[in-house]
C-alpha positions, 0 to 999 in steps of 0.5 A: 848338206846337214848330217848328224855327227858320225857316232865314231865321233862319240867315244863311249864307255857304256852310257858315258860320253867320255870324249867328242872328237868330231868337229861339228859346230852343233851337236846334238847328244844322242839319247843313249847318253846318260852321262857327259863325262869329265872334260868330254868337250873341253877346249873344243874351238869348233863347237857353237850350240849344244843340245843334250840328249833326253836321257842325259842325267848328269853334265860332269866336271869341266865337260864344256870348259873352255869351248870359247865359241860355244854360244848357247846350251840347252839342259833338257829335263832329264838332267839333274846334276851339273858338276863343277866348272861344266861351262867355265871359261866359255866366254862366248856363252850368251843363252843357257836354258835349264830344264825342270829337274836340275837340282845339283850345281857344283862350283864355278860352273859358269865361272868366266862366262862373261857374256852370260846375262840370262839363264832361262829356267823352266817354270816346273823347276822347284830347285833353282831360281834366278834373281837380280842377275844371279842363280840360287836355290829356290829359297835363295840360302845358296848363291851358285853363280853371279851372271858375268854378263850383267853390266850393273856395277852394284850388287847387293846380296839378298840376306837369305844367302847363307852359302856362296859356291866357290868361284861364284863371281870369278872373273867379273869385269863390271862390278865395283860394289858388293854387299854381302848377306848378313847370314853368310858364314864364310867367303869361300875359295876364289869366289871373287878372284880376278874381279878387276873392277871391285872397289868395295866389299861390305863383309858382315859380322856373320862371316867367320872366314876368308878362304884360299885366293878369295879375292885373288887379283882384285887389283882395284880393291882398296879400303876394306873393313874386316870385322873382328868376328872373322877368325881365319883368313887364308894367307893367299886370300888377298894375293895381287891385290896390290892397292889393298888397305885392310881396316880392322880392330887392333889385335884382331885376326885381320889386323894382324894378317894385314901387318904381316902381309907382303907389301912389297906389291902393295 
């Protein structure tokens, strides 16, 4: 017989669901839950389908992280915030629907979700848009996440994009060639980490900094031209990129960075 998860499966603190202790494969979160707490369902290997309650306003950091068998997530109209890493590592997640009021999306919400091809967004949502395999804000100035379930090997970022969220392409296994937006100011931490097939990235003159572990373990990345406009490269930006060859003007930050780089693993 089908039975709703017992109420003792939900550890509550006022209106926050602190931890789900049950073993159901399909969980509907009750309407008295306003906040799904940090890591409330994290590492749950039984969970297959989740639907949030109609009064849930927020999905907190890592709430569903590493739910490796979660295949479907329904995010209702009540939700406004989806915090960082909320669904990170959900490698079976194929379908996500987002209601009309979601407006704030954190870093790496879908990082490592390598089966996720499509997010359906309510047509009345005026904050978000899906286009060309990526999730953006409405005017495409912010790129929240590139969906790793896409099998394309090339991605050209729209030139409207000024900001990429951390972890936006993390763990992508299919992209080989990426062209960044000519309005982009920085390559944030972990943005392209573990993109194991990335061979070429075109970095525009607008970029000023490359942050921590941006390209960590991009093991296929070879000749990379870094413009002299870049004034900061974090020491760990290219950790584990053992085929890397940085092409840069002599005396530039990038040239000095490459000269000082530990080539023992290159």
